[in-house]
N, C-alpha and C positions, 0 to 999 in steps of 0.2 A: 410425453409431449415431443413432437418432432422438432429438430433443429431447423431454423429458417435457412433458406438457401444462401442468404448473404453471410450468415455466420458460418455455414459450412464452407463457403468459398474462402473465408478468412482462415479457418482451421486448416484447410487443404494447403493454402499458401505457406503456412508456418510449419508444415511437416518437416522433420529432419531429412536432409538430403533432397528435398523437393526443389526443383529448379523451374518447374512449370507454374507460372503465375497467371495463366490464362483465365482461371476462374475469377480472380479479382479484377482482371482487366475487362472482363465481360459484364461486371456489375453495372447496372444502370444508375443514373444519378439518384433516382428515388430509393434505390436499394442501400445507398451509402448511409442514410440516416439510421436505419436499423443495424447496419453492419457496425457503425461507430458506437452506437448504444451498446451493442453486444461487447465490443472491444473495451469500452470504458468499464462496464460492469464486471468484466473478466480480467481486468488489468492487463490487457493485451495491446492497447492503443499505441504506446510508445515502441513496443517491440515490432508491431506491424510497420510503423514508420521506418524503423531501422532496417528491417529485413526486406520490405517490399516497396520502399519509398519511390524508387524509379518507375514502378508499375502503377502507382496510384494517380488518380485524377489530380490536377493542380490544386483544386479547392480542398480536397481531402488532405493532400500533402501539406498545404498551408495550415490547415486546422491542426494537424498532428504536430507540426513544427511549433505552433503556438502553445499547444499542450506541453511539449517538451520544455519550452522556455518557462512556463508556469511551474512545471514539475521541478525544474532546477532551482527556482526560487523557494519552493516549498521544502525541497531537500536541504537547502542551506539553512532554513529555519529549523528543520528537524534536527540537523547536526548541532546547531547552536543550543537548542533545548536539551539535547542529549548530553552535551558536555557540561552544561550548567547543572543538570541533575547528577551526572557522574561525579562532578567536583563536590557537590553538596553531600552526596552519600559517602564519598571517600573521606571527606573532612570529619564525618561522624563515625568512621570506622565500619561502615556497613558494606559488606562484600556482596557482589551480584554478578550475574552472567547476562550478557546481552543476547537476546534470541531473535531470530527471524530478520526480516528487513535487510538493512545494509550489511549485516553479517554474512549474507549469502554471497557476497562478492569477495573474491573473484571466482569461487568454486561453482556456484549455481548460475551466476550471471557475471560476465566480464565487466559490466558497467552497471552500477546500482541505479543510474539515472534511467535505465530502460524499464524500470518497474516503479509505478507510483506507490509510495509508502506514506501512510497516513498516521501511523502510530509507532510508539517505541515499546518494545516488549522486554521486560527485565525479569529475571528469575532470582528468587531469594530463598534461603532456608526458611522454613515455616516459622521459626521462632523470631525472625527479624523482619518479616514482611510488614508488620504493623508499624515498626519503627521507621521503615522506609516510606510507608504511606504518610506518616507524620512529617517527614522531611519534605515530601512533595506538597503537602498541604501548606507548609510554611513558605514554599516557593510560589504560592498563589494558585495551585491546582485544586480542583474540586471534582468530586464524583459527579458523573452526568447520567448514569443509569445503573441499574442493578445487574448482577451477574450470578449465574449458578455454575460457573465454569471453574477452572483451576486457578483463577486469579481474583484479586479483590475487584470491587467495582472500578471500571475504567475512569481515568482522571483526565481532565483538560483544564487549560486556562481559559476561562470564559472571556470572550472578546466581542460579544454582540453579533457574531457571525450567524448568518441564516443560510441554510442549504439553498443553492440556486441551480442545481442540476449539473454543475461543473465538477467532475471528479478530480480535476487538476488545479482547482482554485488555490492559489498560494496563500490566501487569507484564512483558509479552513484551520480550525484548532488542531493541534497535534495531540493525539490521544496517548496515554501512557497506561500500559497494563502491567501490574505488579503480580507476577506469577509466583505461586508457592507450591505448585504441583505440576509436574511435566506430563504425567500420563494418568488417565482415568479409564480403566478397562471397561467399566460399564458405559461410560459416555462414548468411547471409541467403538464399542460394539452396537451402539444405538439402542441400548436397553432402557 
């Protein structure tokens, strides 16, 4: 499936060392809807705003600035939930490692607010992952779907939220994945 021209313009503008932003400046107003949809789905929206902001049409810049504000609110909630979970696990003597998300800063990204994060990923030794799950259940979390992955079914605190198409919605529940395996050779090979 070919990449739409609007998405290609975004990717060209984000290339390392790329100073020519003419491709995004040449996008028509009608192209920005699909460009922003691509950015939202690829978690590039906030990065595009940071790197290309001065080259964006005013309406697109305002939309991304609004998304950044909502993402900051969501990130504050995510950190609060993380510390609540970490304190509860520590109180019960359950050791864990935090994976992905904000742990990528500052090495992967200098600013964790440039990437929308919707979940917390924690890794446990296999023999304690179910104890950790019980702790989260006691905090009001509940499984919301099944998984065949390397983690237990993802957990959220249900709050009546309904998907509204906004990837940066600060009211969206924060998911928690309790990993017990870091690598699955068969899964990674696509078998």
